C-alpha positions in Angstrom: 0.0 0.0 0.0 2.9 2.4 0.8 4.3 1.8 -2.7 0.9 2.5 -4.3 0.5 5.9 -2.6 4.1 6.8 -3.4 3.6 5.9 -7.1 0.4 8.0 -7.5 1.9 11.0 -5.6 5.1 11.0 -7.6 3.1 11.1 -10.9 1.0 14.1 -9.6 3.7 16.4 -8.4 6.4 18.5 -10.1 9.1 17.4 -7.7 8.9 13.6 -7.4 12.0 13.5 -5.3 10.2 15.4 -2.5 7.6 12.7 -2.0 7.9 10.7 1.2 5.4 8.1 2.4 5.8 6.7 6.0 3.8 4.1 7.8 3.0 5.9 11.1 1.3 3.1 12.9 0.7 -0.5 11.9 -1.8 -2.4 13.9 -3.4 -5.7 13.2 -6.2 -4.4 11.1 -5.3 -0.7 10.7 -2.5 1.1 8.8 -1.9 4.9 8.9 0.1 6.3 6.0 1.6 9.8 6.1 2.3 11.5 2.8 4.7 14.4 2.7 5.4 16.5 -0.4 7.1 19.8 -1.0 5.0 22.9 -0.1 4.5 23.9 -3.7 3.1 20.5 -4.6 0.5 20.2 -1.8 -2.2 21.7 -3.9 -1.6 19.1 -6.7 -1.9 16.2 -4.3 -5.1 17.6 -2.6 -6.7 18.8 -5.8 -9.7 21.1 -6.3 -12.1 20.8 -3.3 -10.0 17.8 -2.1 -11.2 15.5 -4.9 -7.7 14.2 -5.8 -7.0 13.4 -2.1 -10.4 11.8 -1.7 -9.8 9.6 -4.8 -6.5 8.5 -3.5 -8.1 7.6 -0.1 -10.9 5.7 -1.9 -8.4 3.6 -3.9 -6.3 3.0 -0.8 -9.4 1.8 1.1 -10.2 -0.6 -1.7 -6.7 -2.1 -1.7 -6.7 -2.4 2.1 -10.1 -4.1 2.1 -8.8 -6.8 -0.2 -6.2 -7.6 2.6 -8.9 -7.3 5.3 -7.4 -4.1 6.7 -8.4 -0.5 7.1 -6.1 2.2 5.8 -5.9 5.9 6.6 -4.0 8.5 4.5 -2.8 11.7 6.1 -1.4 14.4 3.9 1.2 16.5 5.7 1.8 20.1 4.8 
């Protein structure tokens, strides 16, 4: 899942080297992923009215559900 979020984020931003994805907490059924990008790329990851971020979260939820887990994506500014 970490690789999936990193792949999408790197293709959305202008500075792919500034993309960092960390697993903040991994419990038995819950994973919290933290996405950090450069300040000038935050808007591209979030999108208009948060639609890009919401789409990423929806896809991540679907992938996690296949593994029987719950995933949460936090976007750090």
